C-alpha positions as CSV (number, residue, x, y, z in Angstrom):
1,M,-0.2,0.1,0.0
2,D,2.9,2.2,0.9
3,D,4.4,1.6,-2.3
4,E,1.3,2.4,-4.6
5,Y,0.9,5.8,-2.3
6,A,4.5,6.7,-3.4
7,K,3.7,5.9,-6.9
8,L,0.7,8.0,-7.0
9,I,2.4,10.9,-5.3
10,R,4.9,10.7,-8.1
11,R,2.5,10.5,-11.0
12,M,0.7,13.8,-9.3
13,N,3.8,15.5,-9.1
14,P,5.9,15.2,-12.2
15,P,9.2,16.2,-12.6
16,R,9.9,20.0,-13.3
17,L,12.7,20.8,-15.2
18,V,14.0,24.4,-16.1
19,I,16.9,24.6,-18.8
20,D,18.4,28.0,-18.4
21,N,21.2,29.4,-20.6
22,N,21.0,33.1,-19.1
23,A,21.7,32.2,-15.4
24,C,25.5,31.5,-15.8
25,E,28.2,33.1,-18.1
26,N,29.9,30.0,-19.2
27,A,27.7,27.1,-18.8
28,T,24.0,25.9,-19.2
29,V,22.2,25.6,-15.8
30,I,19.5,22.6,-15.6
31,Q,17.6,22.8,-12.3
32,V,15.3,19.5,-11.5
33,D,12.9,19.2,-9.1
34,S,10.9,16.1,-8.5
35,V,9.0,13.9,-5.8
36,N,12.5,12.1,-4.2
37,K,12.9,8.3,-4.7
38,H,15.7,6.1,-4.5
39,G,18.2,6.3,-7.3
40,I,16.5,9.6,-9.1
41,L,20.0,11.2,-8.8
42,L,21.6,8.2,-10.8
43,D,18.5,8.7,-13.0
44,V,19.4,12.4,-13.9
45,V,23.1,12.2,-13.9
46,Q,22.7,9.4,-16.3
47,V,20.6,11.2,-18.7
48,L,23.2,13.8,-18.9
49,S,26.0,11.5,-18.8
50,D,24.3,9.6,-22.2
51,M,24.2,13.1,-23.6
52,N,28.1,13.0,-23.2
53,L,27.6,16.7,-21.3
54,V,30.1,17.7,-19.0
55,I,28.6,18.5,-15.5
56,T,31.1,21.5,-14.2
57,K,29.4,22.2,-11.0
58,A,26.3,20.6,-9.2
59,Y,24.6,21.3,-6.0
60,I,22.3,18.3,-4.5
61,S,19.6,18.4,-2.0
62,S,17.3,15.4,-1.3
63,D,16.6,15.6,2.2
64,G,12.8,14.6,2.7
65,V,10.3,14.1,0.2
66,W,11.4,16.3,-2.5
67,F,14.7,16.1,-4.8
68,M,16.2,19.4,-5.7
69,D,19.2,19.6,-8.0
70,V,21.1,22.1,-10.0
71,F,23.8,21.3,-12.7
72,N,25.9,23.3,-14.7
73,V,26.7,21.8,-18.0
74,I,28.8,22.0,-21.2
75,D,29.3,20.2,-24.3
76,H,32.8,18.4,-24.9
77,N,33.7,21.7,-26.9
78,G,33.2,23.8,-23.6
79,N,30.3,25.4,-24.9
80,K,26.6,25.9,-23.7
81,I,24.1,23.7,-24.7
82,R,22.1,25.4,-27.6
83,D,21.0,22.5,-30.0
84,K,17.3,22.6,-29.6
85,E,17.2,18.9,-30.3
86,V,19.6,18.1,-27.3
87,I,17.4,20.5,-25.3
88,D,14.3,19.1,-26.0
89,Y,15.3,15.5,-25.6
90,I,17.0,16.5,-22.2
91,Q,13.3,18.1,-21.3
92,R,11.6,14.4,-22.3
93,R,13.9,12.2,-20.5
94,L,13.8,14.1,-17.5
95,E,10.3,15.1,-17.4
96,N,9.2,11.6,-18.0
97,N,10.6,8.6,-16.4
98,P,14.5,9.0,-16.9
99,S,15.1,5.3,-15.8
100,F,13.2,3.8,-18.7
101,A,13.2,6.1,-21.6
102,P,15.4,5.1,-24.6
103,S,19.0,6.6,-24.7
104,F,19.8,9.3,-27.0
105,R,23.2,7.6,-27.9
106,E,23.1,4.2,-26.8
107,T,21.9,1.8,-24.0
108,V,22.5,-1.9,-23.6
109,G,19.8,-3.9,-24.4
110,V,19.4,-7.2,-23.0
111,V,17.5,-10.0,-23.5
112,P,18.0,-11.2,-26.9
113,T,16.3,-9.0,-29.8
114,E,15.9,-9.3,-33.3
115,E,18.8,-7.3,-33.8
116,H,21.3,-8.6,-31.7
117,T,22.3,-11.0,-28.2
118,T,24.0,-9.2,-25.5
119,I,26.3,-11.2,-23.4
120,E,28.5,-10.1,-20.3
121,L,31.9,-11.5,-19.6
122,A,34.0,-11.4,-16.4
123,G,37.1,-13.0,-15.7
124,T,41.1,-12.6,-15.2
125,D,42.7,-10.0,-17.4
126,R,46.1,-10.6,-19.6
127,P,47.4,-9.6,-22.6
128,G,45.8,-11.0,-25.9
129,L,42.8,-11.7,-23.8
130,L,40.3,-9.4,-26.4
131,S,42.1,-11.2,-29.2
132,E,41.3,-14.4,-28.0
133,V,37.5,-13.8,-27.2
134,C,37.0,-12.3,-30.6
135,A,38.7,-15.4,-32.3
136,V,36.4,-17.5,-30.5
137,L,33.5,-15.6,-31.3
138,A,34.7,-15.7,-35.1
139,D,35.0,-19.6,-34.7
140,L,31.6,-19.7,-33.7
141,H,30.2,-17.7,-36.7
142,C,29.4,-14.7,-34.1
143,N,29.8,-11.2,-35.8
144,V,30.5,-8.6,-33.0
145,V,28.5,-5.5,-33.4
146,N,29.8,-3.4,-30.7
147,A,31.7,-4.1,-27.5
148,E,33.0,-2.3,-24.6
149,I,35.7,-3.7,-22.3
150,W,37.3,-2.1,-19.0
151,T,40.1,-3.8,-17.1
152,H,40.9,-3.3,-13.4
153,N,43.1,-4.5,-10.8
154,T,43.6,-7.6,-12.5
155,R,40.1,-8.3,-13.6
156,A,38.4,-7.8,-16.6
157,A,34.6,-7.2,-17.6
158,A,32.9,-6.6,-21.1
159,V,29.3,-6.2,-22.4
160,V,29.5,-7.6,-26.1
161,N,26.4,-7.0,-28.8
162,M,26.6,-9.9,-31.4
163,T,24.9,-11.3,-34.2
164,D,24.6,-14.5,-36.2
165,D,27.1,-14.1,-39.0
166,S,25.1,-15.5,-41.8
167,S,21.7,-13.8,-41.0
168,G,22.8,-10.9,-39.2
169,R,20.1,-11.4,-36.5
170,A,20.4,-12.1,-33.0
171,I,21.2,-16.0,-31.7
172,K,18.6,-17.5,-29.9
173,D,19.3,-21.1,-30.0
174,P,19.9,-22.2,-26.4
175,I,22.1,-24.9,-27.5
176,R,24.4,-22.7,-29.5
177,L,24.3,-20.2,-26.7
178,S,25.3,-22.3,-24.0
179,R,28.3,-23.7,-26.2
180,I,29.1,-19.9,-26.7
181,R,29.2,-19.3,-22.9
182,D,31.2,-22.6,-22.4
183,L,34.1,-21.8,-24.8
184,L,34.2,-18.2,-23.6
185,C,34.4,-18.9,-20.1
186,N,37.5,-21.4,-20.8
187,V,39.1,-18.1,-22.3
188,L,38.2,-16.0,-19.5
189,R,39.5,-18.4,-16.7
190,G,43.3,-17.6,-15.8
191,S,45.6,-20.6,-15.0
192,D,46.0,-19.2,-11.3
193,D,42.5,-17.7,-10.8
194,P,40.9,-18.3,-7.7
195,K,37.8,-16.5,-9.3
196,T,35.5,-18.1,-11.4
197,A,35.2,-16.6,-14.7
198,K,31.6,-15.9,-16.0
199,T,29.8,-15.4,-18.9
200,T,25.9,-14.7,-19.0
201,L,23.4,-13.3,-21.3
202,S,22.4,-9.8,-19.9
203,P,19.3,-9.6,-17.7
204,P,15.9,-8.4,-18.6
205,G,15.4,-4.7,-18.6
206,V,17.6,-1.8,-20.1
207,T,20.6,-1.0,-18.3
208,N,23.0,1.7,-19.1
209,R,26.2,0.1,-20.2
210,G,28.6,1.7,-18.2
211,R,26.6,1.0,-15.0
212,R,26.3,-2.8,-16.2
213,L,30.0,-2.7,-16.5
214,H,30.4,-1.1,-12.9
215,Q,28.0,-3.8,-11.7
216,I,29.8,-6.8,-13.2
217,M,33.2,-5.8,-11.8
218,F,31.7,-4.7,-8.1
219,A,30.2,-8.3,-8.3
220,D,33.6,-9.6,-9.2
221,R,35.1,-7.9,-6.3
222,D,37.7,-6.0,-8.5
223,Y,38.0,-3.4,-5.6
224,D,39.9,-5.8,-3.4
225,R,43.6,-4.9,-3.2
226,V,45.8,-7.4,-4.8
227,E,49.4,-8.4,-4.4
228,R,51.4,-6.7,-6.9
229,A,53.3,-8.7,-9.6
230,G,57.1,-9.1,-8.6
231,Q,56.7,-6.7,-5.6
232,G,55.2,-9.1,-3.0
233,K,53.2,-6.8,-1.4
234,Y,49.4,-5.6,-1.6
235,R,48.1,-2.2,-2.7
236,D,47.4,-0.9,1.0
237,R,45.3,2.0,2.6
238,D,48.6,3.7,3.3
239,R,49.5,4.6,0.0
240,D,50.6,8.4,-0.7
241,R,47.1,10.3,-0.1
242,S,48.5,13.2,-1.9
243,Q,48.2,10.9,-5.4
244,L,44.9,11.1,-6.9
245,P,41.9,9.7,-6.5
246,N,41.7,10.6,-2.8
247,V,38.4,9.4,-0.9
248,T,37.8,9.8,2.4
249,V,34.9,8.6,4.4
250,V,33.9,10.3,7.8
251,N,31.2,10.4,10.3
252,C,29.3,13.9,10.9
253,I,27.7,13.0,14.3
254,E,26.0,16.3,14.4
255,K,23.8,15.8,11.5
256,D,23.8,12.2,11.7
257,Y,25.2,11.6,8.1
258,T,28.3,10.0,6.5
259,V,30.6,12.6,4.5
260,V,32.3,11.4,1.6
261,T,34.7,13.7,0.0
262,M,36.5,12.7,-3.4
263,R,39.4,14.5,-5.2
264,A,40.7,13.0,-8.5
265,K,41.8,14.1,-12.0
266,D,38.4,15.5,-14.0
267,R,37.2,13.2,-16.6
268,P,34.2,12.7,-18.5
269,K,31.3,10.7,-16.6
270,L,33.4,10.9,-13.1
271,L,30.2,12.0,-11.4
272,F,28.2,9.1,-13.0
273,D,30.9,6.5,-11.9
274,I,30.7,7.9,-8.2
275,V,26.7,8.3,-8.0
276,C,26.5,4.6,-9.5
277,T,28.7,3.1,-7.1
278,L,26.8,4.8,-3.9
279,T,23.4,3.7,-5.6
280,D,24.4,0.1,-6.3
281,M,25.9,0.0,-2.8
282,Q,22.6,1.0,-1.5
283,Y,23.5,4.7,-0.1
284,V,21.4,7.5,-0.4
285,V,23.0,10.9,-1.2
286,Y,21.2,13.7,0.9
287,H,23.2,16.6,0.2
288,G,26.1,17.0,-2.1
289,V,28.5,19.6,-4.3
290,V,30.4,18.9,-7.1
291,Q,33.1,21.4,-8.6
292,T,35.6,20.9,-11.4
293,T,38.7,23.3,-11.5
294,R,40.6,21.6,-14.1
295,P,42.4,19.2,-14.1
296,E,40.8,18.3,-10.6
297,A,37.5,17.5,-9.8
298,Y,35.8,17.8,-6.3
299,Q,32.9,15.9,-4.9
300,E,31.5,16.1,-1.4
301,F,28.4,13.9,-0.7
302,Y,26.3,13.8,2.7
303,I,25.0,10.0,2.7
304,R,23.2,7.4,4.7
305,H,22.6,3.8,4.2
306,V,18.8,3.1,2.8
307,D,17.8,2.1,6.2
308,G,18.3,5.5,7.2
309,F,21.6,5.1,9.2
310,P,25.3,6.4,8.6
311,I,28.1,4.3,8.4
312,S,28.8,2.6,11.6
313,S,32.0,0.4,11.3
314,E,35.6,1.1,9.9
315,A,35.3,-1.9,7.8
316,E,32.4,-0.6,5.9
317,R,34.2,2.8,5.4
318,D,37.5,1.0,4.3
319,R,34.9,-0.9,2.1
320,L,33.3,2.0,0.4
321,V,36.7,4.0,-0.1
322,Q,38.0,0.7,-1.9
323,C,35.0,0.8,-4.1
324,L,34.7,4.3,-5.0
325,E,38.4,4.3,-5.8
326,A,37.7,1.5,-8.0
327,A,34.8,3.1,-9.8
328,I,36.9,6.2,-10.5
329,E,39.8,3.9,-11.9
330,R,37.7,1.6,-14.1
331,R,36.7,3.8,-16.8
332,A,40.6,4.8,-17.6
333,S,41.0,1.6,-18.7
334,E,38.0,1.6,-20.9
335,V,38.8,-0.1,-24.2
């Protein structure tokens, strides 16, 4: 009943969006007011990231039942957003349900469609892995339409769209798909790999490709600190904190929040990567500020767990730091 009531409130109060090219001298200002729900910040940031827009500043407030955010954005050339088609698309996406609307650029579909089959891979990274995967698919008469591969901390993850080589359509034969999975698992499994290689069809639903890769690598625990080859020691928490990225997690006892601060080299989709990780780890951002002064980006978030409580243990704080550092580093190795 509570869930249905929340849906009713959201339908009665659709998101309100203002896109203003006059409020700021060097950026387009996008203001979003909406009924609050878990994941809405990620929905909004994902739309802006899908458009390849650069978020130079952001002010986030979602404490209570209302979500009120302001984003200063520019295009990849550093200009304001003046293209009417782009502005209309942003308006449609954000004023409707941003979670399920189709992407302006490209999303990863999922169940086999008439166009392609999407398969997900996770395993041990090594030289030549990509060429081996492509060779196996070619031998199985699969045509790779497009693929995105990330490597981090000895792990590799990929989302691959493929078709049947002869028909150009999606592969639906379960026996053939099972053979593809088995052979790719053999390629992905490292000789001394303590983890199991995984090859699966993408789950039902429409999932942003970057978010799916984050989820695959998070499930594969790529954030675990591993022994450096030839050095006989682990990446430890006491590394030089003057190096970027620099993530800190502390509790604000007076306000009953956990405060996450992050400094890193600025790059496209950095905010999306951070918010994606916080959301998938079941944290809620109540307040936040984002500032970019090239070449550095600064982000600060006041968060709680979805149960309403701040982080309560050193182990959880340490895990969150590791996961956010991994989220920042993964896309730098994007193929």
